[in-house]
N, C-alpha and C positions, 0 to 999 in steps of 0.2 A: 446350750442355746437352740431354744424351738424354732424349727422352720415356721417363719410367717406364712399366713395364707395372704392374698392379695387385698382383701377387707382390712386385715390388720395393718398391713403395709400403709394402705390408704389414710387409716386413722392417726397413724403415726406422723406422716408427711403433712397431714391436715393441721395437727396439732403443732407443729413446729412452726406454721404459718402463725397461729394464733401467737405462740410465745414470741415470735418476732415483732408483731403488732404490739402485744402489751410491753415488751422490752424498749421500744420506741417511745412510746407512750409514757411510760413512767421513768426514763433514764434519769438522771444517773442513780437514783437513790434504791431502784427495785432490781434485782436478780431475777432472771425467769430461766428455767430450766425445763427440758422435756426428756423424760425418762423413757426408755424402751424396755419395758420390762419382761420382754420375751428374750432379751439379752443381758441377764441381769449383771455378769461379769464386766459388760461394758454398756452399762445402761445409759448413761448420758450421750445423748445424741445432737442436743442444741443447748447452748447457753448464752445468754445475753447479759450485757452488764455485769461482767463477772465481778463478783464481791468476796466470795468464798475460796478463790483460787483453785476451784476445781476445773478440770478439763473435760473437753468431749472425750469419752472412752473410759471414763472413770466408773466405777460399780454402782449398783444401785444403794440407796440409803436403807436403813431399817424400816421405813414406811414401805419401800417399794419391796421389800422382803415378805413382808407382812402380808401386803395383799395379793402376792404370788400364791402365800400359803393359805389364805382364807379369802375365798370369794364373796363372803359377807363383810369383810372388812370395810368400814365406811368409806364411800367415796369422795366426801368432801372433809377435810380438816382443816378449820379455818382459824386464821389469827391466833396460833400458840406460838409460846415463847420460844425463841431459839438463841444462838450464839455463833458468831461466826469464829474461826479458829484462832484470831488475833483478839478475841474477846469483845469484839462490838457485840451490843445488843439486837436481835433482829425481831422482826414479826413476820411468821411463816404461815403459807396456806399452801396444802398440797390436794391436789384434785385428781382421784384415780379416773380413767377411761377404759369402758368396756366393751368388748365387741358385741356382736349379735347373740352370741353364746353365752353372755354373761361373765365371761373370763376377762380379767383385768389383761390390758395389752400395754397401757402407758400411762403416766402420770405427767401433770402440770405442777411445778413446783415454783412458789413465789416468795421470794426473800426479803423484807424490807429492812434497810439499816434504819435503825431508829437514833443513831447519832445526831445527824442533823437535825431531825423533829424535837430531840431533846434539847437542844440549843437553841431552836425556834422557843420553845415551850419556857424555857428560864427566861429568855429575853423578853417575851410578852408577858410573863409574870411580873418582872421588874418593872416593865413601862406601865403596866396598869394597877402596879401597888401604889398607893397613897400612904401618906404619914398621918396615923389616926392618933397620934401623941400630942402632936403640936396645940390643939385647943382651938385652931381656927377653922372656922365654919363659914361657909360661903355658898350663896346660891345666885347661879347665873339666871335665875329668872328674873323678869323686870319686876321692879316694886309694884307691889298691888295685884300682880298676876293670879293670885292664890285667892285673893278677895274678889276678883271677876268670876272666877270659875265655881267659887263657893256660891256667889249670888245667883249664876246660871243654874247649879245644880238646886238649889232652894226653889226658884222660880219653878222649874221642871217639877219637882217633888209636890208642889202645889197643886199641880195638873195632874198627878200621878203618872206621869211620863218620866221619859229621861231625857237629856239634853240634845240628842241625836234625833229623835224622834218628835222634836217639835214643829208643829206646822208652820207655814209662812205667817199666818196672823199672830199665833204666839210669839214667834219670834220678833216680829214688829213691836207687841208688846213689851217683849223683855228687854228690846233696844232702847224702847222710850225709859223704862226703868232705870236703866244701866246708865243713861244719858242725864237723868233728872239727877242720880245719886252722884254723878261726877265720875263715876268708874270708866267712862270712856276717854277722860283725860290723861288716864294712865297711860304710859310709853308703849307702843305697839298694841293697844288695847284690841284694835281690829282683827289683828293677826291671832291673837289670844283667843277672843270669840270666836274666831272662825274655826281654828283646830278644836276648839272643846264642842263646837257644835257640828263640827264633821262638814262644814260647808266651805264654799270660797270667800274670800275677802271681798269680792265683787257682791255676793249675796248680802254680806253684813252690811255693806254699803246702801244697797237698794232696802234693805228691812230698816235701816235708821233713819230713812227720807222721812 
């Protein structure tokens, strides 16, 4: 064990507070640990949301020992695959903390239990899945909605512009054409036009006067 300096002790103590905050924020599926690398045999000095079964006073991990042996070892190793002792899959991140002399003093380790997220993923996958083999196709768009949008696109194309770039006078002409063609009789026609032009329904009503 190396006798730590005041600076090094402060770094470890501050890192404990960071770990406490992270642990409370991401409970219960995220384990957060602090390793005091200057005391490798009893490196773990804080553990929140204990998922791995380790205890305060347990020794440093392989990553911790690697940092002690090589000051050029990466400070951040993020999102690597890991596994708890009982076989649960985890995603881990290890962040090394150096003192002002560039020596590794501590490490913050985050282990996320992926079990819960895997369950969510399967549930969502089943929920959003659709049966493509039944041959049934349906659109929730009102009948004629595509025709309205196509008519607007054609009108804008004649003016070498886009539907959302149409000026007020152009929109008034457009509304007159839609009304004369019977397009405004389609259910929710005003809403369809407003969405396609990027304007409010009130604007469509005014343009149609």
